C-alpha positions, 0 to 999 in steps of 0.5 A: 981595649977601649976604656970602660965606663963604670958598670953602674953607668952602663946599667943606667944607660940600658933603656928599653932596647928592642930585641928579637930572639929566634930559636927552639921553643920548648915547654918544660913540664914538672910532675912532682909527687911521692913514690910509696909503692911498687906497681903490681903490673911491673917492677916499677915505682908508682909516682903519685903526682901532687903538683904540675908546673909548666914554664917556658924553656929553650929560647923562651927562657932567654926571652923571659930573662931579656924581658925582665931586664927591661927589653921590648922582646919579640920571640920567634920560632916554631910550634905544633898545632896543638894545646901545648902551643897555646900554653906557650902563647899564654905564658908569653903573653903573661910575661909581656913577650911578643910571641911570633910562633909559626904553627907547623902541623907537621911538627909537635910542640917540644915538651920535656916532662920531668917526673920528680919523686919527693921524700920528706928529706930529698927529691930526685928526678926519676924520669924525663919524657921528651915529646918533640919533632927534631928535624931541620926547618924547611919549605913553607915553615922555613919561609914563614919563620924568615918572613916573621924575622924580616918584619921583626928585624926592621926596627930591632936593636939586637938579635939573639940566637938560642939554638937547642938543636931542634931544627929551627936554626938551620945553616941556611937561616943562620947565614941569612940572619948574620947577613941581615944583622950586618946590613942593619948594623945590629949585633947578632949574639949566639948561644951555640950548640953542637960541635960545628960552629961554622954555621954561626960564621959572621955573627957578632959574638958567641957565648960558648961554655967550656965543653962547647968550646972544646967540641968546637975547637978541639982545645980543652979549656981546663980550670986554671988554664987561661992560656988554653982559653986564649987559644980556643977563643982566638981560633973561634974569632979568626975562623968564624969571622966574629967580632968577639967571643965570650967563653963562660968558665963556671966558677972562674968567670969568663974569658973575653977575646975581641978581634986580634987583641989579647984576651982578658979574664973576667973573674967572678966573686967566689960564692957559697951557693953555686947552681949553674942552671940557667946561667948560660941564658942569663949571660946571653940575655944581659950581654945582648941587652947591653950591646943593644943599648950601645955598650962596648963588648967589654962593658957588656961582658962585665955586666953579663958577668955580674948578672950570671953571678947573681943567677947562680946564687939561686937554686933553679932558673931565676931571672935577674932584674936591673935592681938586683944588678944595681944592688950588687954593684953598689955592694962592690961586687960582693954577694951580700944583699942580693938574697933579698927577693920581693914577695911578688917575684918569689912565688914563681921562683918557688913554683919552679923549685917545687917542680924540681922537687925542692922542699921549701922551708920557711921561718921568720923573725926580726934577727936584730942582733944576730947571735950564735942562737940565731945561727944554729937555729937557721942552720937547723931550719935549713936541714929540714929541706932544700931551700930556706926562706927567711921572712924578715920583719921590716923596720916599721914592723919591728917598731910596732912589735918591740917599741920605738927603740928597736930595731938596733940595726935597720933592715938593710943591715939585717938583710946583709947579715942574713945573706952572709949565711950559707944556710939562708937562700932567700930573704923576704921583708914583710911589714905586717906584725905577723907573717901570715899573709906571707906564708899564705902566698909562699905556701912552704912545705915546712914551717919552722919556729922556736920551741918557745912558740909551743904554747903561743900558737904558731902563726901559719900552722893551719895554712901549712898543715892544710897543704900536707906540710909540717910545722917543726919547733926547734930548741933554742940555745940557752941564754942567747936572745937579742933582748938579753943583749940589749938589756946588758948593754943598757945596764953597762951605760 
């Protein structure tokens, strides 16, 4: 294999490549509420819907990941001539994605509606309703999609295929795409679907996961069996005429096989939080953006591995930014500071989590010298829901509240320490003296404070309770406080 540049250099050289994504367009809809009675009409639960959230799914999810990574993004597919298509168009425009969707009156826009029942302690998906047309693209619709692709590929740096098996990625279209990629000298990166991978013959690379690899090759790629990964990847490269294959191995990272050279295992850092939802799309996106910017397969795979590692540390589908990747690389690859999320990005993340029925808990503080009282408090706060957001006072905010001698540790260190706790899911830094503005923006389901705030008035109580949420006051561990620690140290000088 060729020599690799440091991944930080690869990241710095990404630029703004022009990427074209083709695949199945889906609208993901989440209806979330409470079940508190049985229907008098039939022995079924009645879901009292409180929130409705929609997001781009399928190839649209890949397009969002690619766009967040800084690529000029064109998304091509098929929708129906209906209101759901208009919703997808509005979402794409809001995300800065150029959507070239052919409206086929013989089809309906694919919509997956998930009904999620929440209780005060948990959430469960009780029903999924799929409304879609699943049939191979043909006739005028197929010609229209190909025409849009021809125009978009004229100045593209890479082509991504996001196949969800709904009919857009026909063997005929895929054969034309791989040929078009070779003629234009651009990589064709495919997230495959189903057991028959022969329709992807001639692509630059595939990014199958374990089950997909087994279906396509008949070779089980069990955990710890890298020899099986080598055999399966080699078969795909040889039989399909690929330049390389990147097999994703969940907690074990990835396996990269380039041509007839020996394959290599790309391990991932062990982590406490591990939600693989959306990880496959993140791998495809980061890999393609890197290849489109001139990275080698080894460099692109390494960057995709880091991006996927960041994605799985979050609950639900979360796009990863270049800044987060750079932060991870700067920390030596260890999962530390990346639990910090800018408040402007956290709102949409929480909307998706709520749509999935997750209960959002918020607490805040300086957390200057972390002690056992803090740890027990945060663990107890996390038990009040599914996701714990910690609002952290910035250095300027701490100085404003506690004086010029504080904080003892700057916010970067405090973020890293908090991020090392499994009970903390996200850290958001705020500059104000109180977290009121942050609470208004995040709209948590549960607001947690220490019981010493009982008589002081909990900031944000009215905001949370007005939405039907609750405020929880937790007992504190006696004799533990940062102020006491500082006073003891000063007394010992």
